[in-house]
DRENMI-977610 format. One record per residue (C-alpha): residue in one letter; y, z, x. Coordinates in Angstrom, 2 decimals. Layout:
N
+------+---------+---------+---------+
: code :       Y :       Z :       X :
+------+---------+---------+---------+
:    a :       Y :       Z :       X :
...
+------+---------+---------+---------+
END
This chain:
179
+------+---------+---------+---------+
: code :       Y :       Z :       X :
+------+---------+---------+---------+
:    m :   33.07 :   31.57 :   -2.08 :
:    n :   32.10 :   30.24 :    1.55 :
:    n :   32.24 :   26.86 :    2.11 :
:    h :   28.26 :   26.83 :    3.37 :
:    l :   27.21 :   27.83 :   -0.20 :
:    k :   29.79 :   25.75 :   -2.16 :
:    l :   27.67 :   22.49 :   -0.16 :
:    i :   24.31 :   24.43 :   -1.17 :
:    i :   24.93 :   24.36 :   -4.32 :
:    y :   26.66 :   20.77 :   -4.61 :
:    i :   23.13 :   18.99 :   -2.71 :
:    a :   21.41 :   20.91 :   -5.36 :
:    m :   23.86 :   19.42 :   -8.40 :
:    i :   23.28 :   16.34 :   -6.75 :
:    a :   19.70 :   16.36 :   -6.34 :
:    a :   19.67 :   17.45 :   -9.65 :
:    i :   21.25 :   14.97 :  -10.78 :
:    f :   18.92 :   12.24 :   -8.51 :
:    l :   15.78 :   13.76 :  -10.41 :
:    f :   16.68 :   13.23 :  -13.93 :
:    v :   18.32 :    9.64 :  -13.43 :
:    q :   14.50 :    9.09 :  -12.32 :
:    d :   12.74 :   10.94 :  -14.65 :
:    r :   14.23 :    9.60 :  -17.39 :
:    f :   15.27 :    5.72 :  -16.51 :
:    d :   12.64 :    5.42 :  -13.66 :
:    i :   15.21 :    3.49 :  -11.60 :
:    f :   14.70 :    3.79 :   -8.15 :
:    d :   10.91 :    3.12 :   -6.52 :
:    v :   10.56 :    6.93 :   -5.20 :
:    s :    6.62 :    7.89 :   -4.50 :
:    w :    6.05 :   11.04 :   -3.68 :
:    k :    4.22 :   11.73 :   -0.59 :
:    d :    2.52 :   14.56 :   -2.25 :
:    e :    1.19 :   12.27 :   -5.08 :
:    i :    0.26 :    9.63 :   -2.37 :
:    v :   -2.19 :   11.45 :    0.04 :
:    k :   -3.83 :   14.59 :   -1.50 :
:    e :   -7.13 :   16.47 :    0.25 :
:    k :  -10.01 :   14.55 :   -0.83 :
:    t :  -11.83 :   16.57 :   -3.53 :
:    d :  -15.48 :   15.94 :   -5.37 :
:    s :  -15.34 :   13.87 :   -8.53 :
:    t :  -15.79 :   17.19 :  -10.46 :
:    e :  -12.76 :   18.73 :   -9.64 :
:    i :  -10.21 :   16.16 :  -10.60 :
:    k :   -8.25 :   16.34 :  -13.68 :
:    e :   -8.06 :   14.02 :  -15.79 :
:    e :   -4.30 :   13.90 :  -15.86 :
:    d :   -4.57 :   13.65 :  -11.89 :
:    i :   -6.37 :    9.98 :  -12.91 :
:    k :   -3.06 :    6.85 :  -13.24 :
:    e :   -3.36 :    4.39 :  -14.94 :
:    g :   -4.23 :    1.09 :  -12.85 :
:    e :   -5.56 :   -0.49 :   -9.69 :
:    y :   -5.33 :    1.37 :   -6.51 :
:    v :   -7.35 :    1.74 :   -2.98 :
:    e :   -7.55 :    4.68 :   -1.27 :
:    i :   -7.97 :    5.00 :    2.35 :
:    e :  -10.32 :    7.79 :    3.39 :
:    l :   -8.54 :    9.63 :    6.94 :
:    p :  -11.01 :   11.53 :    8.94 :
:    s :   -8.62 :   14.35 :    7.98 :
:    g :  -10.12 :   14.65 :    4.53 :
:    l :   -6.69 :   12.78 :    3.33 :
:    l :   -6.60 :    9.81 :    0.86 :
:    v :   -3.89 :    7.24 :    1.29 :
:    r :   -3.19 :    5.55 :   -2.41 :
:    v :   -2.19 :    2.22 :   -2.31 :
:    d :   -1.41 :    0.93 :   -5.84 :
:    v :   -2.75 :   -2.98 :   -5.89 :
:    e :   -1.95 :   -6.28 :   -7.76 :
:    i :   -5.46 :   -8.43 :   -7.33 :
:    a :   -5.96 :  -12.00 :   -6.35 :
:    n :   -9.17 :  -12.90 :   -6.76 :
:    s :   -8.73 :  -16.39 :   -7.45 :
:    d :   -8.08 :  -19.32 :   -5.51 :
:    a :   -4.93 :  -19.93 :   -6.89 :
:    q :   -3.73 :  -16.06 :   -6.62 :
:    r :   -4.80 :  -15.33 :   -2.75 :
:    s :   -2.91 :  -18.93 :   -1.90 :
:    r :    0.40 :  -17.18 :   -3.96 :
:    g :   -0.41 :  -13.83 :   -2.14 :
:    l :    2.66 :  -12.58 :   -1.58 :
:    s :    5.05 :  -15.31 :   -1.60 :
:    g :    8.81 :  -14.95 :   -2.60 :
:    r :    8.65 :  -11.64 :   -3.06 :
:    k :   11.74 :   -9.35 :   -1.32 :
:    y :   10.24 :   -6.33 :   -1.91 :
:    l :    7.46 :   -4.00 :   -2.15 :
:    g :    6.50 :   -0.75 :   -2.97 :
:    d :    5.84 :    2.01 :   -0.07 :
:    y :    2.36 :    2.45 :   -1.32 :
:    e :    2.23 :   -0.68 :   -3.60 :
:    g :    0.22 :   -3.92 :   -1.87 :
:    m :   -2.17 :   -6.63 :   -2.80 :
:    l :   -5.67 :   -6.52 :   -2.86 :
:    f :   -7.65 :   -9.92 :   -2.02 :
:    i :  -10.73 :  -10.26 :   -2.88 :
:    f :  -13.61 :  -12.99 :   -1.77 :
:    n :  -16.75 :  -13.46 :   -3.23 :
:    s :  -18.36 :  -13.10 :   -0.08 :
:    e :  -17.96 :  -12.15 :    3.33 :
:    v :  -15.32 :  -14.96 :    5.37 :
:    n :  -13.20 :  -15.23 :    7.81 :
:    n :  -10.39 :  -17.29 :    6.33 :
:    p :   -6.83 :  -17.83 :    8.09 :
:    f :   -3.92 :  -15.70 :    6.45 :
:    w :   -0.44 :  -16.65 :    6.80 :
:    m :    3.11 :  -15.89 :    5.98 :
:    k :    4.64 :  -18.91 :    4.45 :
:    d :    7.28 :  -18.34 :    1.84 :
:    v :    6.91 :  -14.43 :    2.31 :
:    l :   10.03 :  -12.42 :    2.99 :
:    i :    9.19 :   -9.27 :    3.94 :
:    p :    6.66 :   -7.86 :    6.86 :
:    l :    3.31 :   -6.32 :    6.08 :
:    d :    0.40 :   -4.77 :    7.69 :
:    i :   -2.91 :   -6.98 :    6.84 :
:    l :   -6.10 :   -5.20 :    6.65 :
:    f :   -9.12 :   -6.91 :    6.28 :
:    i :  -12.39 :   -5.32 :    5.11 :
:    d :  -15.61 :   -5.79 :    5.17 :
:    s :  -18.40 :   -5.71 :    2.25 :
:    q :  -19.11 :   -1.94 :    3.13 :
:    s :  -15.47 :   -1.13 :    2.33 :
:    n :  -14.52 :   -0.74 :    5.95 :
:    i :  -11.67 :   -1.81 :    7.71 :
:    v :  -12.62 :   -4.07 :   10.47 :
:    d :   -9.27 :   -5.45 :   11.44 :
:    i :   -5.65 :   -4.74 :   11.14 :
:    k :   -2.74 :   -6.77 :   11.85 :
:    e :    0.46 :   -4.99 :   11.98 :
:    n :    4.11 :   -5.99 :   11.17 :
:    q :    3.20 :   -9.77 :   10.34 :
:    n :    7.10 :  -10.92 :   10.32 :
:    p :    7.93 :  -13.76 :    7.63 :
:    c :    8.08 :  -16.99 :    8.18 :
:    t :    9.84 :  -19.75 :    6.14 :
:    t :    9.25 :  -22.96 :    8.10 :
:    s :    6.40 :  -25.41 :    7.45 :
:    s :    4.60 :  -24.43 :   10.40 :
:    c :    3.41 :  -20.89 :   10.38 :
:    p :    1.10 :  -19.37 :   12.64 :
:    l :   -2.44 :  -18.14 :   11.16 :
:    v :   -3.33 :  -14.76 :   11.30 :
:    y :   -6.95 :  -14.34 :   12.23 :
:    s :   -9.58 :  -11.53 :   11.66 :
:    n :  -11.85 :  -10.66 :   14.80 :
:    q :  -14.51 :   -9.83 :   12.27 :
:    q :  -16.21 :  -11.48 :    8.94 :
:    f :  -14.39 :   -9.71 :    5.79 :
:    m :  -14.68 :   -9.31 :    1.96 :
:    y :  -11.45 :   -7.97 :    1.32 :
:    v :   -7.82 :   -8.06 :    2.01 :
:    l :   -5.17 :   -5.60 :    1.57 :
:    e :   -1.56 :   -6.32 :    2.37 :
:    v :    0.91 :   -3.77 :    2.41 :
:    n :    4.12 :   -3.14 :    3.84 :
:    g :    4.45 :   -3.37 :    7.64 :
:    g :    4.62 :   -0.38 :    9.28 :
:    f :    2.41 :    1.61 :    6.66 :
:    c :   -0.69 :    1.92 :    9.10 :
:    s :    1.44 :    3.49 :   11.88 :
:    e :    2.97 :    5.37 :    9.46 :
:    n :    0.28 :    6.34 :    7.21 :
:    n :   -2.13 :    7.00 :   10.78 :
:    v :   -4.64 :    4.07 :    9.34 :
:    e :   -7.16 :    2.92 :   11.58 :
:    v :   -9.93 :    0.59 :   12.32 :
:    g :  -13.21 :    1.92 :   10.99 :
:    y :  -11.88 :    3.81 :    8.15 :
:    s :  -13.42 :    3.16 :    4.38 :
:    v :  -11.27 :    2.45 :    1.43 :
:    v :  -12.17 :    3.42 :   -2.09 :
:    q :  -11.61 :    1.07 :   -4.75 :
:    y :  -10.58 :    1.75 :   -8.20 :
:    l :  -10.06 :   -1.50 :  -10.11 :
:    q :  -11.02 :   -1.86 :  -13.91 :
+------+---------+---------+---------+
END
């Protein structure tokens, strides 16, 4: 057996072991991109097994693709104040959705946030009106404030680099699937 064939067999075995362990124990935070980004379909074509439990948003790209982000909700003053503080890790397609009762222009800050974030400001019509990319963590007591250029009703915080990686821009629509 030649060395190239042996290498391919070894790689296939390692991949199979990884997939088995992940499926059985769900140890790694792995999201398959084809599950996260899917072609836009009308609601009559969505199969029941394709609908996942939990709260999420979908960002509509001009190409017709949707980028799904599983979200935690922050809709009280205490939850919004705490935000993602102290969080050491956030999955690739996970985030926090801040919900306000009306359109506001409150500042955000990165106090005690341990990971860089992209901050998407969304208006009451569910359009992204501003994006602040790669906001760096702040561990001092005098953190800079992050302001939107526009009024907003929702804010979506995701990992830094998310917007550029998924081609998300101002003007795109966000559809919320909240319980």
